[in-house]
N, CA, C, O and the ligand as a Tripos MOL2 file, in Angstrom:
@<TRIPOS>MOLECULE
protein
  297   295    75     0     0
PROTEIN
NO_CHARGES

@<TRIPOS>ATOM
      1 N         -34.0010  221.6830   96.5910 N.3       1 MET1
      2 CA        -35.0030  221.0860   95.6730 C.3       1 MET1
      3 C         -34.3320  220.9660   94.2380 C.2       1 MET1
      4 O         -34.5120  219.9220   93.6100 O.2       1 MET1
      5 N         -33.5860  221.9610   93.7040 N.am      2 SER2
      6 CA        -33.0070  221.9910   92.4810 C.3       2 SER2
      7 C         -31.8480  220.9970   92.3530 C.2       2 SER2
      8 O         -31.4700  220.5930   91.2540 O.2       2 SER2
      9 N         -31.2330  220.5710   93.6470 N.am      3 ARG3
     10 CA        -30.3090  219.5660   93.5000 C.3       3 ARG3
     11 C         -30.9030  218.1600   93.2760 C.2       3 ARG3
     12 O         -30.3520  217.2850   92.6070 O.2       3 ARG3
     13 N         -32.1240  218.0350   93.9270 N.am      4 LEU4
     14 CA        -32.8260  216.7540   93.6600 C.3       4 LEU4
     15 C         -33.1470  216.3750   92.2660 C.2       4 LEU4
     16 O         -33.0920  215.2270   91.8240 O.2       4 LEU4
     17 N         -33.5360  217.5900   91.5180 N.am      5 ILE5
     18 CA        -34.0310  217.4810   90.1310 C.3       5 ILE5
     19 C         -32.7200  217.1150   89.3260 C.2       5 ILE5
     20 O         -32.7870  216.3530   88.3610 O.2       5 ILE5
     21 N         -31.5430  217.6660   89.7360 N.am      6 LEU6
     22 CA        -30.3920  217.2060   89.0740 C.3       6 LEU6
     23 C         -29.9810  216.0080   89.2380 C.2       6 LEU6
     24 O         -29.4470  215.4270   88.2930 O.2       6 LEU6
     25 N         -30.1350  215.4210   90.4090 N.am      7 ILE7
     26 CA        -29.8440  213.8980   90.7870 C.3       7 ILE7
     27 C         -30.6800  213.0990   89.9880 C.2       7 ILE7
     28 O         -30.2460  212.0520   89.5090 O.2       7 ILE7
     29 N         -31.9980  213.5310   89.7640 N.am      8 ILE8
     30 CA        -32.8030  212.7550   88.9860 C.3       8 ILE8
     31 C         -32.5400  212.6840   87.5650 C.2       8 ILE8
     32 O         -32.7690  211.6540   86.9310 O.2       8 ILE8
     33 N         -31.9890  213.9090   86.9450 N.am      9 VAL9
     34 CA        -31.6260  213.8560   85.6460 C.3       9 VAL9
     35 C         -30.5120  213.0680   85.4120 C.2       9 VAL9
     36 O         -30.4880  212.3130   84.4400 O.2       9 VAL9
     37 N         -29.4120  213.1680   86.3320 N.am     10 ILE10
     38 CA        -28.2710  212.1400   86.0730 C.3      10 ILE10
     39 C         -28.6060  210.9970   86.2790 C.2      10 ILE10
     40 O         -28.0120  210.2140   85.5370 O.2      10 ILE10
     41 N         -29.4860  210.4100   87.1450 N.am     11 ILE11
     42 CA        -29.9420  209.1330   87.0880 C.3      11 ILE11
     43 C         -30.6220  208.6310   85.8100 C.2      11 ILE11
     44 O         -30.3170  207.5940   85.2200 O.2      11 ILE11
     45 N         -31.4120  209.3410   85.5170 N.am     12 ALA12
     46 CA        -32.0850  209.1390   84.1050 C.3      12 ALA12
     47 C         -31.2990  209.0990   82.9920 C.2      12 ALA12
     48 O         -31.5920  208.2960   82.1070 O.2      12 ALA12
     49 N         -30.1730  209.9540   82.8480 N.am     13 LEU13
     50 CA        -28.9740  210.0270   81.9400 C.3      13 LEU13
     51 C         -28.2640  208.6820   81.9280 C.2      13 LEU13
     52 O         -27.9870  208.1370   80.8600 O.2      13 LEU13
     53 N         -27.9930  208.1880   83.0080 N.am     14 VAL14
     54 CA        -27.2690  207.1090   83.3720 C.3      14 VAL14
     55 C         -27.9910  205.7420   82.8560 C.2      14 VAL14
     56 O         -27.4300  204.8900   82.1670 O.2      14 VAL14
     57 N         -29.3420  205.6880   83.3180 N.am     15 TYR15
     58 CA        -30.0330  204.8330   82.8400 C.3      15 TYR15
     59 C         -30.3230  204.6580   81.2870 C.2      15 TYR15
     60 O         -30.3980  203.5620   80.7310 O.2      15 TYR15
     61 N         -30.4750  205.8760   80.6700 N.am     16 TRP16
     62 CA        -30.5010  205.8060   79.2900 C.3      16 TRP16
     63 C         -29.2820  205.3910   78.5050 C.2      16 TRP16
     64 O         -29.3260  204.7780   77.4380 O.2      16 TRP16
     65 N         -28.1150  205.8080   79.1730 N.am     17 LEU17
     66 CA        -26.8110  205.3060   78.5710 C.3      17 LEU17
     67 C         -26.7240  203.8690   78.6820 C.2      17 LEU17
     68 O         -26.3390  203.2560   77.6860 O.2      17 LEU17
     69 N         -27.0500  203.1670   79.8370 N.am     18 LEU18
     70 CA        -26.9670  201.8870   79.9400 C.3      18 LEU18
     71 C         -27.9940  200.9880   79.2060 C.2      18 LEU18
     72 O         -27.6890  199.8030   79.0670 O.2      18 LEU18
     73 N         -29.2170  201.4420   78.7080 N.am     19 THR19
     74 CA        -30.2210  200.8220   78.2190 C.3      19 THR19
     75 C         -30.0440  201.1130   76.5570 C.2      19 THR19
     76 O         -30.5400  200.2630   75.8170 O.2      19 THR19
     77 N         -29.4860  202.0590   76.0500 N.am     20 SER20
     78 CA        -29.4040  202.3410   74.6630 C.3      20 SER20
     79 C         -28.5610  201.3050   73.9910 C.2      20 SER20
     80 O         -29.0790  200.8950   72.9520 O.2      20 SER20
     81 N         -27.5460  200.8300   74.2550 N.am     21 PRO21
     82 CA        -26.8160  199.8060   73.6870 C.3      21 PRO21
     83 C         -27.7390  198.4090   73.4070 C.2      21 PRO21
     84 O         -27.6830  197.7070   72.3980 O.2      21 PRO21
     85 N         -28.4680  198.2430   74.4070 N.am     22 ARG22
     86 CA        -29.2940  197.1520   74.3230 C.3      22 ARG22
     87 C         -30.3610  197.1840   73.1690 C.2      22 ARG22
     88 O         -30.5960  196.2570   72.3940 O.2      22 ARG22
     89 N         -30.9890  198.4630   73.1970 N.am     23 ARG23
     90 CA        -31.8410  198.7800   72.0710 C.3      23 ARG23
     91 C         -31.3930  198.5960   70.7010 C.2      23 ARG23
     92 O         -32.0670  198.1040   69.7950 O.2      23 ARG23
     93 N         -29.9840  199.1080   70.6070 N.am     24 GLN24
     94 CA        -29.4050  198.8020   69.1970 C.3      24 GLN24
     95 C         -29.0900  197.2990   68.8430 C.2      24 GLN24
     96 O         -29.0900  196.9090   67.6750 O.2      24 GLN24
     97 N         -28.8160  196.4590   69.9420 N.am     25 GLN25
     98 CA        -28.6130  195.0420   69.9160 C.3      25 GLN25
     99 C         -30.0580  194.4340   69.5260 C.2      25 GLN25
    100 O         -30.1170  193.5210   68.7020 O.2      25 GLN25
    101 N         -31.1070  194.9030   70.0730 N.am     26 ARG26
    102 CA        -32.5590  194.2960   69.8350 C.3      26 ARG26
    103 C         -32.6550  194.6200   68.1450 C.2      26 ARG26
    104 O         -32.9440  193.6960   67.3850 O.2      26 ARG26
    105 N         -32.4390  195.7420   67.7170 N.am     27 LYS27
    106 CA        -32.6160  196.1940   66.2560 C.3      27 LYS27
    107 C         -31.8210  195.2130   65.3850 C.2      27 LYS27
    108 O         -32.2870  194.8230   64.3150 O.2      27 LYS27
    109 N         -30.7080  194.8400   65.8050 N.am     28 GLN28
    110 CA        -29.7760  194.0170   65.0840 C.3      28 GLN28
    111 C         -30.3160  192.5720   64.9060 C.2      28 GLN28
    112 O         -30.1330  191.8270   63.9430 O.2      28 GLN28
    113 N         -30.9930  192.3470   66.0000 N.am     29 GLU29
    114 CA        -31.5490  190.8780   66.1780 C.3      29 GLU29
    115 C         -32.7480  190.7300   65.1840 C.2      29 GLU29
    116 O         -32.9710  189.7010   64.5470 O.2      29 GLU29
    117 N         -33.4280  191.7730   65.1300 N.am     30 GLN30
    118 CA        -34.6430  191.7900   64.2710 C.3      30 GLN30
    119 C         -34.1830  191.5520   62.6660 C.2      30 GLN30
    120 O         -34.8390  190.8800   61.8700 O.2      30 GLN30
    121 N         -33.1480  192.1190   62.4130 N.am     31 GLN31
    122 CA        -32.6230  191.9200   61.0110 C.3      31 GLN31
    123 C         -32.1240  190.5520   60.7100 C.2      31 GLN31
    124 O         -31.2180  190.0680   61.3880 O.2      31 GLN31
    125 N         -32.6790  189.8980   59.7130 N.am     32 PRO32
    126 CA        -32.1010  188.4350   59.5020 C.3      32 PRO32
    127 C         -30.9080  188.4700   59.0490 C.2      32 PRO32
    128 O         -30.6290  189.1620   58.0690 O.2      32 PRO32
    129 N         -29.8700  187.6120   59.7900 N.am     33 PRO33
    130 CA        -28.2930  187.5670   59.3380 C.3      33 PRO33
    131 C         -28.4270  187.0210   57.9070 C.2      33 PRO33
    132 O         -29.3250  186.2870   57.4960 O.2      33 PRO33
    133 N         -27.3370  187.5240   57.1920 N.am     34 LYS34
    134 CA        -27.2260  187.1330   55.6960 C.3      34 LYS34
    135 C         -26.8300  185.5970   55.6730 C.2      34 LYS34
    136 O         -27.2490  184.8450   54.7940 O.2      34 LYS34
    137 N         -25.9960  185.1840   56.6970 N.am     35 SER35
    138 CA        -25.5660  183.7720   56.5490 C.3      35 SER35
    139 C         -26.5850  182.7620   56.9720 C.2      35 SER35
    140 O         -26.3040  181.5930   56.7090 O.2      35 SER35
    141 N         -27.6900  182.9950   57.5670 N.am     36 ALA36
    142 CA        -28.6760  182.3260   57.8980 C.3      36 ALA36
    143 C         -29.9390  182.1720   56.7470 C.2      36 ALA36
    144 O         -31.0710  181.7350   56.9550 O.2      36 ALA36
    145 N         -29.4790  182.5740   55.7320 N.am     37 GLN37
    146 CA        -30.4470  182.6220   54.5460 C.3      37 GLN37
    147 C         -31.0050  181.2740   54.1940 C.2      37 GLN37
    148 O         -30.2180  180.3320   54.2860 O.2      37 GLN37
    149 N         -32.2090  181.0310   53.8130 N.am     38 ASP38
    150 CA        -32.6630  179.6920   53.6140 C.3      38 ASP38
    151 C         -32.1290  179.2620   52.3190 C.2      38 ASP38
    152 O         -32.2320  179.9510   51.3040 O.2      38 ASP38
    153 N         -31.5080  178.0180   52.3660 N.am     39 MET39
    154 CA        -30.9850  177.4860   51.1380 C.3      39 MET39
    155 C         -31.8170  176.2990   50.5920 C.2      39 MET39
    156 O         -32.2070  175.3840   51.3170 O.2      39 MET39
    157 N         -32.0580  176.3750   49.2750 N.am     40 VAL40
    158 CA        -32.7000  175.1120   48.5280 C.3      40 VAL40
    159 C         -31.9680  174.5270   47.6110 C.2      40 VAL40
    160 O         -30.9780  175.0330   47.0840 O.2      40 VAL40
    161 N         -32.4690  173.3210   47.3560 N.am     41 SER41
    162 CA        -31.5580  172.6360   46.2630 C.3      41 SER41
    163 C         -32.6250  172.5030   45.0410 C.2      41 SER41
    164 O         -33.8400  172.3470   45.1580 O.2      41 SER41
    165 N         -31.9490  172.5930   43.9650 N.am     42 CYS42
    166 CA        -32.6170  172.4060   42.6360 C.3      42 CYS42
    167 C         -33.3410  171.0470   42.4400 C.2      42 CYS42
    168 O         -32.6430  170.0550   42.6480 O.2      42 CYS42
    169 N         -34.5660  170.8560   42.0900 N.am     43 ALA43
    170 CA        -35.0300  169.3880   41.9710 C.3      43 ALA43
    171 C         -34.5780  168.7910   40.6680 C.2      43 ALA43
    172 O         -34.7740  167.5880   40.4930 O.2      43 ALA43
    173 N         -33.9530  169.5560   39.6720 N.am     44 GLN44
    174 CA        -33.5730  168.9300   38.6140 C.3      44 GLN44
    175 C         -31.9070  168.4870   38.6260 C.2      44 GLN44
    176 O         -31.5120  167.4010   38.2010 O.2      44 GLN44
    177 N         -31.0110  169.5590   39.2030 N.am     45 CYS45
    178 CA        -29.6780  169.2360   39.2850 C.3      45 CYS45
    179 C         -29.0660  169.0960   40.4940 C.2      45 CYS45
    180 O         -27.8980  168.7180   40.5840 O.2      45 CYS45
    181 N         -29.9250  169.4360   41.6730 N.am     46 GLY46
    182 CA        -29.3540  169.3250   42.9710 C.3      46 GLY46
    183 C         -28.5560  170.4120   43.4030 C.2      46 GLY46
    184 O         -28.0120  170.3040   44.5020 O.2      46 GLY46
    185 N         -28.3770  171.5040   42.6920 N.am     47 LEU47
    186 CA        -27.4650  172.7590   43.0450 C.3      47 LEU47
    187 C         -28.1370  173.5040   44.2010 C.2      47 LEU47
    188 O         -29.2910  173.9220   44.1070 O.2      47 LEU47
    189 N         -27.3940  173.6570   45.2790 N.am     48 ASN48
    190 CA        -27.8440  174.6300   46.3600 C.3      48 ASN48
    191 C         -27.6970  175.9600   45.9660 C.2      48 ASN48
    192 O         -26.7110  176.4130   45.3870 O.2      48 ASN48
    193 N         -28.7990  176.6390   46.3240 N.am     49 LEU49
    194 CA        -28.9900  178.2550   46.1050 C.3      49 LEU49
    195 C         -29.8410  178.8860   47.1210 C.2      49 LEU49
    196 O         -30.6470  178.2160   47.7670 O.2      49 LEU49
    197 N         -29.7010  180.0850   47.2780 N.am     50 PRO50
    198 CA        -30.5590  180.9030   48.2470 C.3      50 PRO50
    199 C         -31.8830  180.7760   47.6350 C.2      50 PRO50
    200 O         -32.1260  180.6520   46.4340 O.2      50 PRO50
    201 N         -32.8150  180.8280   48.7360 N.am     51 LYS51
    202 CA        -34.2930  180.5490   48.4000 C.3      51 LYS51
    203 C         -34.7910  181.6950   47.5930 C.2      51 LYS51
    204 O         -35.6070  181.4440   46.7070 O.2      51 LYS51
    205 N         -34.4080  182.9050   47.7840 N.am     52 ASN52
    206 CA        -34.8660  184.2370   47.2820 C.3      52 ASN52
    207 C         -34.2190  184.2870   45.6780 C.2      52 ASN52
    208 O         -34.5980  185.1570   44.8940 O.2      52 ASN52
    209 N         -33.2680  183.3200   45.3170 N.am     53 GLU53
    210 CA        -32.8260  183.3980   43.8480 C.3      53 GLU53
    211 C         -33.2280  182.1280   43.1240 C.2      53 GLU53
    212 O         -32.8110  181.8700   41.9950 O.2      53 GLU53
    213 N         -34.0410  181.3520   43.7960 N.am     54 SER54
    214 CA        -34.5890  180.0750   43.2230 C.3      54 SER54
    215 C         -35.7870  180.3070   42.5070 C.2      54 SER54
    216 O         -36.4380  181.3220   42.7560 O.2      54 SER54
    217 N         -36.2160  179.3860   41.5310 N.am     55 VAL55
    218 CA        -37.5000  179.3410   40.7950 C.3      55 VAL55
    219 C         -38.3900  178.3190   41.4650 C.2      55 VAL55
    220 O         -38.1030  177.1240   41.5350 O.2      55 VAL55
    221 N         -39.4670  178.8560   41.9420 N.am     56 PHE56
    222 CA        -40.4890  177.9660   42.6000 C.3      56 PHE56
    223 C         -41.6140  177.5140   41.5590 C.2      56 PHE56
    224 O         -42.4480  178.3190   41.1440 O.2      56 PHE56
    225 N         -41.5860  176.2930   41.1980 N.am     57 VAL57
    226 CA        -42.7100  175.7430   40.2910 C.3      57 VAL57
    227 C         -43.3250  174.4760   40.8570 C.2      57 VAL57
    228 O         -42.6070  173.5330   41.1910 O.2      57 VAL57
    229 N         -44.4450  174.4480   40.9510 N.am     58 ASP58
    230 CA        -45.2190  173.1490   41.4200 C.3      58 ASP58
    231 C         -44.6930  172.4410   42.4910 C.2      58 ASP58
    232 O         -44.5580  171.2180   42.4750 O.2      58 ASP58
    233 N         -44.3360  173.2910   43.5910 N.am     59 GLY59
    234 CA        -43.9500  172.7590   45.0340 C.3      59 GLY59
    235 C         -42.6350  172.4140   45.0130 C.2      59 GLY59
    236 O         -42.2150  171.8260   46.0100 O.2      59 GLY59
    237 N         -41.7030  172.6880   43.9040 N.am     60 LYS60
    238 CA        -40.3020  172.4090   43.8800 C.3      60 LYS60
    239 C         -39.5470  173.5480   43.4570 C.2      60 LYS60
    240 O         -39.9830  174.3260   42.6090 O.2      60 LYS60
    241 N         -38.4320  173.6800   44.0120 N.am     61 TYR61
    242 CA        -37.4700  174.8380   43.7930 C.3      61 TYR61
    243 C         -36.4310  174.2860   42.8010 C.2      61 TYR61
    244 O         -36.0320  173.1220   42.8340 O.2      61 TYR61
    245 N         -35.9960  175.2760   41.8580 N.am     62 PHE62
    246 CA        -35.0910  175.0010   40.7530 C.3      62 PHE62
    247 C         -34.1820  176.1140   40.5740 C.2      62 PHE62
    248 O         -34.5650  177.2550   40.8330 O.2      62 PHE62
    249 N         -32.9450  175.8710   40.1300 N.am     63 CYS63
    250 CA        -31.8370  176.9020   40.1090 C.3      63 CYS63
    251 C         -32.3250  177.8850   38.9600 C.2      63 CYS63
    252 O         -32.1700  179.0960   39.1160 O.2      63 CYS63
    253 N         -32.9100  177.3830   37.8130 N.am     64 SER64
    254 CA        -33.3030  178.2430   36.7650 C.3      64 SER64
    255 C         -34.6330  177.8490   36.2310 C.2      64 SER64
    256 O         -35.1980  176.8080   36.5650 O.2      64 SER64
    257 N         -35.1380  178.7590   35.3480 N.am     65 THR65
    258 CA        -36.5140  178.5000   34.7670 C.3      65 THR65
    259 C         -36.3750  177.3130   33.6620 C.2      65 THR65
    260 O         -37.3060  176.5990   33.2880 O.2      65 THR65
    261 N         -35.0850  177.2470   33.2340 N.am     66 ALA66
    262 CA        -34.7880  176.2980   32.0290 C.3      66 ALA66
    263 C         -34.9850  174.8470   32.8620 C.2      66 ALA66
    264 O         -35.5600  173.8820   32.3570 O.2      66 ALA66
    265 N         -34.4110  174.8490   34.2260 N.am     67 HIS67
    266 CA        -34.6000  173.5260   34.7700 C.3      67 HIS67
    267 C         -36.0820  173.1100   35.2810 C.2      67 HIS67
    268 O         -36.5120  171.9590   35.3630 O.2      67 HIS67
    269 N         -36.7370  174.2600   35.5920 N.am     68 SER68
    270 CA        -38.0860  173.9680   35.9360 C.3      68 SER68
    271 C         -38.8930  173.5910   34.7940 C.2      68 SER68
    272 O         -39.8390  172.8560   35.0770 O.2      68 SER68
    273 N         -38.7670  173.8950   33.6200 N.am     69 LEU69
    274 CA        -39.1970  173.5570   32.3870 C.3      69 LEU69
    275 C         -38.8450  172.1520   31.9470 C.2      69 LEU69
    276 O         -39.6430  171.3320   31.4930 O.2      69 LEU69
    277 N         -37.4120  171.9620   32.1580 N.am     70 ALA70
    278 CA        -37.0950  170.4080   32.0510 C.3      70 ALA70
    279 C         -37.8460  169.4030   32.6970 C.2      70 ALA70
    280 O         -38.2720  168.4040   32.1180 O.2      70 ALA70
    281 N         -38.0590  169.7310   34.2390 N.am     71 GLN71
    282 CA        -38.7820  168.8760   35.0750 C.3      71 GLN71
    283 C         -40.3000  168.6530   34.5890 C.2      71 GLN71
    284 O         -40.9400  167.6160   34.7610 O.2      71 GLN71
    285 N         -40.7280  169.7500   33.9890 N.am     72 LYS72
    286 CA        -42.2720  169.6470   33.4750 C.3      72 LYS72
    287 C         -42.3440  168.7710   32.3390 C.2      72 LYS72
    288 O         -43.2780  167.9910   32.1520 O.2      72 LYS72
    289 N         -41.3220  168.9100   31.5580 N.am     73 GLY73
    290 CA        -41.3540  168.1370   30.4110 C.3      73 GLY73
    291 C         -41.2420  166.6770   30.5490 C.2      73 GLY73
    292 O         -41.5310  165.8940   29.6440 O.2      73 GLY73
    293 N         -40.8320  166.3510   31.6560 N.am     74 LYS74
    294 CA        -40.4860  164.9780   31.9700 C.3      74 LYS74
    295 C         -41.8810  163.9480   32.0170 C.2      74 LYS74
    296 O         -41.7560  162.7500   32.2710 O.2      74 LYS74
    297 ZN        -30.8500  173.1430   38.3610 Zn       75 ZN75
@<TRIPOS>BOND
     1     1     2 1
     2     2     3 1
     3     3     4 2
     4     3     5 am
     5     5     6 1
     6     6     7 1
     7     7     8 2
     8     7     9 am
     9     9    10 1
    10    10    11 1
    11    11    12 2
    12    11    13 am
    13    13    14 1
    14    14    15 1
    15    15    16 2
    16    15    17 am
    17    17    18 1
    18    18    19 1
    19    19    20 2
    20    19    21 am
    21    21    22 1
    22    22    23 1
    23    23    24 2
    24    23    25 am
    25    25    26 1
    26    26    27 1
    27    27    28 2
    28    27    29 am
    29    29    30 1
    30    30    31 1
    31    31    32 2
    32    31    33 am
    33    33    34 1
    34    34    35 1
    35    35    36 2
    36    35    37 am
    37    37    38 1
    38    38    39 1
    39    39    40 2
    40    39    41 am
    41    41    42 1
    42    42    43 1
    43    43    44 2
    44    43    45 am
    45    45    46 1
    46    46    47 1
    47    47    48 2
    48    47    49 am
    49    49    50 1
    50    50    51 1
    51    51    52 2
    52    51    53 am
    53    53    54 1
    54    54    55 1
    55    55    56 2
    56    55    57 am
    57    57    58 1
    58    58    59 1
    59    59    60 2
    60    59    61 am
    61    61    62 1
    62    62    63 1
    63    63    64 2
    64    63    65 am
    65    65    66 1
    66    66    67 1
    67    67    68 2
    68    67    69 am
    69    69    70 1
    70    70    71 1
    71    71    72 2
    72    71    73 am
    73    73    74 1
    74    74    75 1
    75    75    76 2
    76    75    77 am
    77    77    78 1
    78    78    79 1
    79    79    80 2
    80    79    81 am
    81    81    82 1
    82    82    83 1
    83    83    84 2
    84    83    85 am
    85    85    86 1
    86    86    87 1
    87    87    88 2
    88    87    89 am
    89    89    90 1
    90    90    91 1
    91    91    92 2
    92    91    93 am
    93    93    94 1
    94    94    95 1
    95    95    96 2
    96    95    97 am
    97    97    98 1
    98    98    99 1
    99    99   100 2
   100    99   101 am
   101   101   102 1
   102   102   103 1
   103   103   104 2
   104   103   105 am
   105   105   106 1
   106   106   107 1
   107   107   108 2
   108   107   109 am
   109   109   110 1
   110   110   111 1
   111   111   112 2
   112   111   113 am
   113   113   114 1
   114   114   115 1
   115   115   116 2
   116   115   117 am
   117   117   118 1
   118   118   119 1
   119   119   120 2
   120   119   121 am
   121   121   122 1
   122   122   123 1
   123   123   124 2
   124   123   125 am
   125   125   126 1
   126   126   127 1
   127   127   128 2
   128   127   129 am
   129   129   130 1
   130   130   131 1
   131   131   132 2
   132   131   133 am
   133   133   134 1
   134   134   135 1
   135   135   136 2
   136   135   137 am
   137   137   138 1
   138   138   139 1
   139   139   140 2
   140   139   141 am
   141   141   142 1
   142   142   143 1
   143   143   144 2
   144   143   145 am
   145   145   146 1
   146   146   147 1
   147   147   148 2
   148   147   149 am
   149   149   150 1
   150   150   151 1
   151   151   152 2
   152   151   153 am
   153   153   154 1
   154   154   155 1
   155   155   156 2
   156   155   157 am
   157   157   158 1
   158   158   159 1
   159   159   160 2
   160   159   161 am
   161   161   162 1
   162   162   163 1
   163   163   164 2
   164   163   165 am
   165   165   166 1
   166   166   167 1
   167   167   168 2
   168   167   169 am
   169   169   170 1
   170   170   171 1
   171   171   172 2
   172   171   173 am
   173   173   174 1
   174   174   175 1
   175   175   176 2
   176   175   177 am
   177   177   178 1
   178   178   179 1
   179   179   180 2
   180   179   181 am
   181   181   182 1
   182   182   183 1
   183   183   184 2
   184   183   185 am
   185   185   186 1
   186   186   187 1
   187   187   188 2
   188   187   189 am
   189   189   190 1
   190   190   191 1
   191   191   192 2
   192   191   193 am
   193   193   194 1
   194   194   195 1
   195   195   196 2
   196   195   197 am
   197   197   198 1
   198   198   199 1
   199   199   200 2
   200   199   201 am
   201   201   202 1
   202   202   203 1
   203   203   204 2
   204   203   205 am
   205   205   206 1
   206   206   207 1
   207   207   208 2
   208   207   209 am
   209   209   210 1
   210   210   211 1
   211   211   212 2
   212   211   213 am
   213   213   214 1
   214   214   215 1
   215   215   216 2
   216   215   217 am
   217   217   218 1
   218   218   219 1
   219   219   220 2
   220   219   221 am
   221   221   222 1
   222   222   223 1
   223   223   224 2
   224   223   225 am
   225   225   226 1
   226   226   227 1
   227   227   228 2
   228   227   229 am
   229   229   230 1
   230   230   231 1
   231   231   232 2
   232   231   233 am
   233   233   234 1
   234   234   235 1
   235   235   236 2
   236   235   237 am
   237   237   238 1
   238   238   239 1
   239   239   240 2
   240   239   241 am
   241   241   242 1
   242   242   243 1
   243   243   244 2
   244   243   245 am
   245   245   246 1
   246   246   247 1
   247   247   248 2
   248   247   249 am
   249   249   250 1
   250   250   251 1
   251   251   252 2
   252   251   253 am
   253   253   254 1
   254   254   255 1
   255   255   256 2
   256   255   257 am
   257   257   258 1
   258   258   259 1
   259   259   260 2
   260   259   261 am
   261   261   262 1
   262   262   263 1
   263   263   264 2
   264   263   265 am
   265   265   266 1
   266   266   267 1
   267   267   268 2
   268   267   269 am
   269   269   270 1
   270   270   271 1
   271   271   272 2
   272   271   273 am
   273   273   274 1
   274   274   275 1
   275   275   276 2
   276   275   277 am
   277   277   278 1
   278   278   279 1
   279   279   280 2
   280   279   281 am
   281   281   282 1
   282   282   283 1
   283   283   284 2
   284   283   285 am
   285   285   286 1
   286   286   287 1
   287   287   288 2
   288   287   289 am
   289   289   290 1
   290   290   291 1
   291   291   292 2
   292   291   293 am
   293   293   294 1
   294   294   295 1
   295   295   296 2
@<TRIPOS>SUBSTRUCTURE
     1 MET1         2 RESIDUE 1 A MET
     2 SER2         6 RESIDUE 1 A SER
     3 ARG3        10 RESIDUE 1 A ARG
     4 LEU4        14 RESIDUE 1 A LEU
     5 ILE5        18 RESIDUE 1 A ILE
     6 LEU6        22 RESIDUE 1 A LEU
     7 ILE7        26 RESIDUE 1 A ILE
     8 ILE8        30 RESIDUE 1 A ILE
     9 VAL9        34 RESIDUE 1 A VAL
    10 ILE10       38 RESIDUE 1 A ILE
    11 ILE11       42 RESIDUE 1 A ILE
    12 ALA12       46 RESIDUE 1 A ALA
    13 LEU13       50 RESIDUE 1 A LEU
    14 VAL14       54 RESIDUE 1 A VAL
    15 TYR15       58 RESIDUE 1 A TYR
    16 TRP16       62 RESIDUE 1 A TRP
    17 LEU17       66 RESIDUE 1 A LEU
    18 LEU18       70 RESIDUE 1 A LEU
    19 THR19       74 RESIDUE 1 A THR
    20 SER20       78 RESIDUE 1 A SER
    21 PRO21       82 RESIDUE 1 A PRO
    22 ARG22       86 RESIDUE 1 A ARG
    23 ARG23       90 RESIDUE 1 A ARG
    24 GLN24       94 RESIDUE 1 A GLN
    25 GLN25       98 RESIDUE 1 A GLN
    26 ARG26      102 RESIDUE 1 A ARG
    27 LYS27      106 RESIDUE 1 A LYS
    28 GLN28      110 RESIDUE 1 A GLN
    29 GLU29      114 RESIDUE 1 A GLU
    30 GLN30      118 RESIDUE 1 A GLN
    31 GLN31      122 RESIDUE 1 A GLN
    32 PRO32      126 RESIDUE 1 A PRO
    33 PRO33      130 RESIDUE 1 A PRO
    34 LYS34      134 RESIDUE 1 A LYS
    35 SER35      138 RESIDUE 1 A SER
    36 ALA36      142 RESIDUE 1 A ALA
    37 GLN37      146 RESIDUE 1 A GLN
    38 ASP38      150 RESIDUE 1 A ASP
    39 MET39      154 RESIDUE 1 A MET
    40 VAL40      158 RESIDUE 1 A VAL
    41 SER41      162 RESIDUE 1 A SER
    42 CYS42      166 RESIDUE 1 A CYS
    43 ALA43      170 RESIDUE 1 A ALA
    44 GLN44      174 RESIDUE 1 A GLN
    45 CYS45      178 RESIDUE 1 A CYS
    46 GLY46      182 RESIDUE 1 A GLY
    47 LEU47      186 RESIDUE 1 A LEU
    48 ASN48      190 RESIDUE 1 A ASN
    49 LEU49      194 RESIDUE 1 A LEU
    50 PRO50      198 RESIDUE 1 A PRO
    51 LYS51      202 RESIDUE 1 A LYS
    52 ASN52      206 RESIDUE 1 A ASN
    53 GLU53      210 RESIDUE 1 A GLU
    54 SER54      214 RESIDUE 1 A SER
    55 VAL55      218 RESIDUE 1 A VAL
    56 PHE56      222 RESIDUE 1 A PHE
    57 VAL57      226 RESIDUE 1 A VAL
    58 ASP58      230 RESIDUE 1 A ASP
    59 GLY59      234 RESIDUE 1 A GLY
    60 LYS60      238 RESIDUE 1 A LYS
    61 TYR61      242 RESIDUE 1 A TYR
    62 PHE62      246 RESIDUE 1 A PHE
    63 CYS63      250 RESIDUE 1 A CYS
    64 SER64      254 RESIDUE 1 A SER
    65 THR65      258 RESIDUE 1 A THR
    66 ALA66      262 RESIDUE 1 A ALA
    67 HIS67      266 RESIDUE 1 A HIS
    68 SER68      270 RESIDUE 1 A SER
    69 LEU69      274 RESIDUE 1 A LEU
    70 ALA70      278 RESIDUE 1 A ALA
    71 GLN71      282 RESIDUE 1 A GLN
    72 LYS72      286 RESIDUE 1 A LYS
    73 GLY73      290 RESIDUE 1 A GLY
    74 LYS74      294 RESIDUE 1 A LYS
    75 ZN75       297 GROUP 0 **** ****
């Protein structure tokens, strides 16, 4: 009977070893890759920059607050 428990434990251990790398892969997939960052272009000068670094004013993206003010002043 104890041998059966040992076999079950070994099978469970092998199964865990086979599935654990997949779990790590899934975690990596959930994190957004840095290269796939959303890029936007400035409505004033056309400069491409990451969305999180841009200034969003009146539905348009700008590279700086100075350019967003320049667009408003038009
Ligand atoms: Zn600009």
